[in-house]
C-alpha positions in Angstrom: 26.8 13.8 -18.7 23.2 14.2 -18.5 23.3 9.8 -18.2 25.4 10.1 -15.1 22.7 9.4 -12.7 22.1 5.9 -14.3 26.1 4.8 -12.0 24.6 6.7 -9.3 21.3 4.0 -9.0 20.9 2.5 -5.7 20.5 -1.1 -7.5 24.5 -0.8 -8.4 25.2 -1.5 -4.7 22.2 -3.9 -4.5 23.5 -5.7 -7.5 26.9 -6.4 -5.7 25.8 -7.5 -2.0 23.3 -9.9 -4.1 19.7 -8.1 -2.5 18.8 -6.7 -5.6 14.6 -7.0 -6.2 13.0 -7.6 -9.3 11.1 -4.8 -9.3 14.2 -2.7 -9.1 15.5 -4.4 -12.1 12.7 -2.9 -14.2 13.1 0.3 -12.5 16.9 0.3 -13.8 15.9 -0.8 -17.2 13.3 2.2 -17.6 15.9 4.9 -16.4 18.5 3.1 -18.8 16.0 3.8 -21.8 15.3 7.1 -20.6 19.2 8.1 -20.4 19.8 6.9 -23.9 17.1 9.3 -25.4 19.6 12.2 -24.2 17.2 14.6 -22.9 14.4 14.0 -25.4 11.0 13.4 -22.7 8.0 11.3 -24.0 4.7 13.3 -24.2 2.7 14.2 -21.5 -0.7 14.4 -22.1 -3.4 15.2 -19.1 -6.7 14.0 -20.0 -9.3 16.3 -19.5 -10.7 17.6 -15.9 -13.7 14.9 -14.8 -16.8 16.5 -13.7 -17.7 14.9 -10.3 -19.1 11.6 -10.2 -22.6 10.8 -9.1 -22.9 9.4 -5.7 -24.9 6.0 -4.8 -22.5 4.3 -2.1 -20.2 6.2 0.5 -16.9 4.8 -0.1 -14.1 4.3 2.1 -11.2 2.9 -0.2 -8.5 0.8 1.7 -5.8 0.6 -0.7 -4.6 4.0 -2.3 -0.9 5.5 -2.8 0.7 8.7 -2.3 3.3 10.0 -3.8 6.2 11.4 -1.4 6.6 15.4 -2.3 10.0 17.0 -3.0 9.1 19.1 0.7 8.3 15.9 2.4 11.7 16.2 4.8 12.6 19.8 5.0 12.6 20.9 8.7 11.8 17.2 10.4 15.5 16.5 10.6 18.1 17.2 13.5 20.2 20.1 12.2 23.0 16.9 12.3 21.3 15.5 9.5 21.0 18.7 7.5 23.6 17.9 4.7 21.9 14.3 4.6 18.8 15.4 4.0 16.8 13.3 1.1 15.8 15.5 -1.6 15.1 16.0 -5.4 17.4 16.4 -7.9 17.1 17.4 -11.4 19.6 16.6 -14.6 20.2 18.1 -17.7 17.6 15.9 -19.0 15.0 17.1 -16.9 14.6 13.8 -15.0 13.9 14.2 -11.1 15.0 11.3 -8.8 15.5 11.7 -5.1 19.1 11.6 -3.1 19.7 10.0 -0.1 22.9 8.5 1.3 24.7 9.6 -2.1 22.3 7.0 -3.7 19.6 8.1 -6.4 15.9 6.9 -6.5 13.2 7.3 -9.1 9.8 8.2 -9.1 8.8 5.3 -10.8 5.9 6.6 -13.6 3.1 3.4 -13.2 3.2 5.1 -9.7 1.0 7.4 -11.0 -0.5 7.3 -14.2 -3.8 8.4 -12.9 -5.1 11.1 -15.1 -3.3 10.5 -18.6 -3.9 8.2 -21.6 -3.3 4.4 -21.2 -0.7 4.9 -24.2 1.5 6.5 -21.8 1.5 4.7 -19.5 5.0 3.3 -18.3 7.5 2.5 -15.6 9.7 5.2 -16.3 10.6 7.7 -13.9 8.4 10.3 -13.7 9.0 14.2 -13.0 6.5 15.9 -10.8 5.0 18.0 -13.5 4.2 15.2 -15.2 2.0 13.3 -12.5 -1.3 14.5 -11.4 -1.0 16.9 -8.8 -3.3 14.8 -6.5 -0.9 12.0 -6.6 1.7 14.3 -4.2 -0.4 17.2 -2.9 -3.0 16.3 -0.1 -5.1 19.5 -1.3 -5.5 18.4 -4.5 -5.8 14.4 -3.5 -9.3 15.2 -1.5 -10.2 17.2 -4.5 -10.0 13.9 -6.5 -11.5 12.0 -3.9 -14.3 14.2 -4.4 -14.8 14.2 -8.3 -14.4 10.3 -7.8 -17.3 9.9 -4.9 -14.4 8.5 -2.3 -15.2 10.1 1.3 -12.3 8.1 3.1 -8.7 6.9 2.3 -5.8 4.7 3.5 -2.7 5.7 1.2 0.6 3.5 1.2 3.7 4.8 0.3 5.9 5.0 -3.0 8.8 4.1 -4.4 11.1 6.5 -2.1 10.4 4.4 1.3 8.5 1.3 -0.6 5.8 0.0 0.2 6.3 -0.9 4.1 9.6 1.5 4.1 12.3 -1.4 3.7 14.4 1.1 1.6 14.7 3.5 4.2 15.8 0.3 6.8 18.6 -0.7 4.0 20.2 2.8 4.0 24.2 2.8 5.6 24.1 5.2 8.5 21.3 3.2 10.5 20.9 6.0 12.6 20.0 8.2 9.9 17.9 6.0 8.2 15.8 5.7 11.8 15.4 9.3 11.7 14.0 9.4 7.9 11.4 6.7 8.9 10.5 8.6 11.8 10.2 12.0 9.8 8.1 10.5 7.0 5.9 9.2 9.8 5.6 12.4 11.4 4.8 14.0 7.8 2.3 11.3 7.0 0.5 12.0 10.6 0.6 15.7 10.5 1.1 17.3 6.7 -0.9 14.2 4.6 -3.4 12.8 7.2 -3.7 15.6 9.3 -4.5 18.1 6.9 -7.9 16.0 6.6 -8.3 14.1 9.6 -11.8 13.4 8.7 -11.1 12.1 5.1 -7.5 10.5 5.5 -6.5 7.0 7.5 -3.5 7.3 9.0 -0.9 4.4 8.2 2.8 4.7 9.2 5.9 2.7 8.0 7.4 0.3 10.2 11.5 0.3 11.8 12.2 -3.3 10.1 15.9 -3.5 11.3 15.3 -3.8 15.0 12.0 -5.6 16.6 12.1 -4.1 20.1 12.5 -0.2 18.4 9.5 -1.4 15.9 7.4 -2.6 18.5 8.0 0.7 20.8 7.2 3.1 17.9 3.8 1.3 17.3 3.2 2.2 20.7 4.1 5.6 20.6 2.6 6.2 16.6 -1.0 4.4 18.1 -0.6 7.5 21.1 -0.6 9.9 18.3 -3.5 8.6 16.2 -2.2 5.6 14.0 -4.4 3.6 12.9 -2.3 1.0 11.1 1.3 -0.1 9.8 2.1 -0.9 6.3 4.7 -4.0 6.8 6.1 -6.5 4.2 3.7 -9.4 3.2 6.8 -11.6 2.9 9.6 -10.5 4.9 12.4 -13.1 4.2 11.2 -13.6 0.7 13.4 -11.0 -0.2 14.0 -8.6 2.1 16.6 -10.9 4.3 14.5 -10.0 7.3 13.8 -12.6 9.7 10.9 -15.3 8.9 7.3 -15.3 10.2 8.3 -18.4 11.4 10.0 -17.8 14.5 9.5 -15.9 17.5 11.3 -13.3 16.2 8.3 -10.9 15.6 6.3 -11.5 18.4 7.1 -7.6 20.5 5.9 -6.0 17.1 3.1 -8.2 16.8 2.1 -8.1 20.4 2.2 -4.1 20.4 -0.2 -4.1 17.2 -2.7 -6.5 18.8 -2.6 -4.1 21.9 -2.9 -0.9 20.4 -5.3 -2.2 17.7 -2.8 -1.3 14.9 -3.9 -3.1 11.8 -0.7 -4.5 10.0 -1.4 -4.2 6.1 0.1 -6.3 3.7 0.3 -5.2 0.4 1.0 -7.4 -2.3 4.7 -7.2 -3.8 5.7 -5.6 -0.8 8.1 -7.8 0.8 8.1 -10.4 -2.0 10.7 -8.4 -4.9 7.2 -8.2 -6.6 3.9 -10.0 -7.5 5.6 -12.1 -10.4 7.7 -14.0 -8.8 6.3 -17.6 -9.8 6.6 -16.2 -13.5 9.1 -16.9 -16.0 11.7 -13.9 -16.4 10.7 -13.1 -19.9 7.0 -12.8 -18.6 5.2 -9.7 -20.3 3.6 -6.9 -17.4 0.0 -8.7 -18.1 0.9 -11.8 -17.0 2.4 -10.6 -13.6 -0.7 -8.2 -13.1 -2.9 -11.6 -12.6 -1.0 -12.4 -10.1 -2.1 -10.1 -7.4 -4.7 -12.4 -5.7 -1.8 -15.4 -5.7 0.4 -13.0 -4.0 -2.6 -12.2 -1.4 -3.1 -16.0 -1.2 0.4 -17.0 -0.5 1.3 -14.0 1.5 -2.4 -15.4 3.7 -1.1 -18.8 4.4 2.2 -17.6 5.0 0.8 -15.5 8.3 -1.8 -18.0 8.9 0.7 -20.6 9.2 3.0 -18.6 11.4 0.6 -19.1 13.8 1.1 -15.8 14.4 -2.5 -15.1 14.0 -3.7 -17.7 16.6 -1.2 -16.9 19.2 -2.5 -13.5 19.2 -5.9 -13.5 18.6 -7.0 -10.1 18.8 -4.4 -9.5 15.6 -5.9 -7.6 12.6 -4.5 -8.0 9.4 -5.8 -6.9 6.3 -4.5 -7.9 3.2 -4.4 -5.0 0.6 -5.0 -4.9 -2.9 -5.2 -9.0 -3.4 -8.7 -9.0 -4.4 -11.2 -11.4 -2.4 -12.4 -13.7 -5.0 -9.5 -16.3 -3.8 -10.4 -16.2 -0.6 -13.4 -18.8 -0.7 -11.0 -21.4 -2.3 -8.2 -21.2 0.7 -11.2 -22.0 3.0 -12.2 -24.5 1.2 -8.6 -26.1 1.0 -8.1 -25.1 4.5 -10.9 -27.7 5.5 -9.8 -30.5 3.0 -6.2 -30.3 4.7 -7.7 -30.2 8.3 -7.8 -34.4 8.6 -4.9 -35.2 6.1 -2.2 -33.1 7.9 -2.3 -35.1 11.8 1.3 -36.0 11.2 2.6 -32.3 11.6 2.5 -30.4 14.6 2.0 -26.7 13.2 -1.1 -26.8 14.5 -0.7 -28.4 17.8 -2.5 -27.1 20.7 -4.7 -24.7 19.1 -8.3 -24.8 19.6 -9.6 -23.1 16.8 -9.0 -24.9 13.4 -7.1 -22.7 10.4 -10.2 -22.0 8.6 -11.4 -20.5 11.9 -8.5 -18.2 12.5 -8.3 -17.1 8.8 -11.9 -16.2 8.9 -11.4 -14.1 12.3 -8.1 -12.3 12.0 -8.0 -11.5 8.2 -9.9 -8.7 6.4 -9.5 -8.7 2.5 -10.3 -5.9 -0.3 -11.5 -6.1 -3.6 -11.8 -2.8 -6.5 -14.7 -4.2 -9.7 -14.9 -8.2 -8.5 -18.6 -8.6 -9.7 -17.9 -12.7 -8.9 -15.3 -12.1 -5.8 -18.5 -9.8 -3.8 -21.1 -12.2 -4.9 -19.4 -14.8 -3.1 -19.4 -12.6 0.2 -21.1 -15.2 2.4 -18.7 -17.9 1.8 -15.8 -15.1 2.5 -17.7 -13.3 5.0 -19.4 -10.3 4.5 -18.1 -8.4 7.4 -14.7 -9.0 6.5 -14.8 -7.3 3.1 -13.7 -3.5 1.9 -13.4 -1.9 -1.4 -10.2 0.3 -2.4 -9.8 2.8 -5.6 -5.9 1.9 -5.9 -5.5 5.8 -6.8 -3.2 6.9 -8.7 -1.9 3.4 -9.9 -3.0 1.6 -13.4 -5.4 -0.7 -11.9 -6.9 2.3 -10.1 -10.7 2.7 -10.9 -10.7 6.3 -10.8 -12.6 8.8 -11.7 -15.0 6.2 -11.9 -15.1 4.3 -8.6 -18.6 5.1 -8.1 -19.6 3.5 -11.1 -17.6 0.5 -10.8 -18.9 0.1 -6.9 -22.0 0.5 -8.1 -21.5 -2.6 -10.7 -20.2 -5.0 -8.1 -23.1 -4.4 -5.4 -26.0 -5.1 -7.8 -28.6 -7.2 -6.3 -26.8 -6.8 -3.1 -28.7 -6.0 -0.2 -28.0 -2.4 1.1 -27.2 -3.2 4.3 -24.3 -6.0 3.2 -23.4 -3.1 0.6 -22.6 -0.5 3.4 -20.9 -2.8 5.0 -18.7 -3.7 2.8 -18.1 0.0 0.9 -17.5 1.8 4.1 -18.7 0.3 7.9 -16.3 -2.4 7.9 -13.5 -0.6 7.1 -14.4 1.9 10.1 -14.7 -0.6 12.5 -11.7 -2.2 11.5 -9.4 1.0 12.0 -11.3 2.9 14.1 -12.0 5.6 11.8 -14.7 7.8 13.0 -17.6 8.5 10.3 -19.7 11.8 9.9 -23.0 11.4 11.5 -26.3 10.3 8.8 -27.6 13.9 8.2 -23.1 15.0 7.2 -23.5 11.7 5.0 -26.4 12.6 3.3 -25.2 16.2 2.8 -21.9 14.9 1.2 -23.9 12.2 -0.7 -26.1 14.9 -2.3 -23.2 16.6 -4.1 -21.5 18.9 -1.6 -17.8 18.4 -1.2 -16.8 21.2 1.5 -13.0 20.1 1.0 -13.5 21.2 -2.6 -15.1 24.3 -2.3 
């Protein structure tokens, strides 16, 4: 039967073990709706191909996503794992799912809705031919960046691995799981970022089940050229990992500090979804408003873990959380400074919590006109921009217009900092010389010729 795949979903074991996440419940419900249609596929419409947009700002986007392509693992695992290699399987009703260790994982539809009418957005699993090719094919991704006027991009994973690799960490065979994680990173470095090293910033996923191995991987990958690691924003909340408020993660954080590897905390990557404070009956519109709250929560958690204070050169990027909330958090830190003397959390630390937050954290926003107007309170040298391709929130193909509106009235040197210079400095990502930038800004896009 075509619907047999529902019984093989990864959620079944996680429900039994008590580790089922909120986001996975929604995914399961969507897949059951697909199965109940018995092969009737929803409408799939691709909007007309957009013309390349005029370029006013040189943009480095620090929050985008990729969809893992079907051939990701081909030739990347040892021969002993050949029969276990994660692969895409297609069922009688046309549904395509990833299979790992006999369990099935969908490509959730709202991971790849770019280029589709909003009326067709959903959280139902997608076939690869129902996604714009730039979501999973790096050559087409760079062409889409050229259309959008985005020079460089930092990409996070999608459903298969989880934003911070936690799905791989949950596999039963831990040796196989480690090999899969390494294969994912090899693919990202060689076939994704490595295909266009001047356009794509390499970001790895971590090994979450052994902190010493995790630290070793950070050092090994830094030598290979990785600039960042996507880590769970709150590792213990939903994933059951050790708390930040212990010394467990010290070896990992030390390795990141010593190699200048930026720890990127994407909203919802470890908290089980951004709607954790909402009623279970709240609609998706309510959950979408909580991205800044999720970033605020993660920022406070990391700050008072004292990790940023104990590792002063640590760099933390709060991804897809926006920027407008930052001044309030800083004000609150100043308010609390004289009212928490009874707490010993900050004892022995010379800098105030607000000073550490300003030093160790970076932020990014989409089209936040008000947020960017508060740049002096936030710290203009710690603000970056994003396009969130190919998710529902993306500004593609009009990121140039969105950034221009957000930067209106802002001095050019400050706009340059927020649109590309801060990101280039944080991720140690070389930019072209002024002549090459001017050529690209005029519309010359060698990647799409």
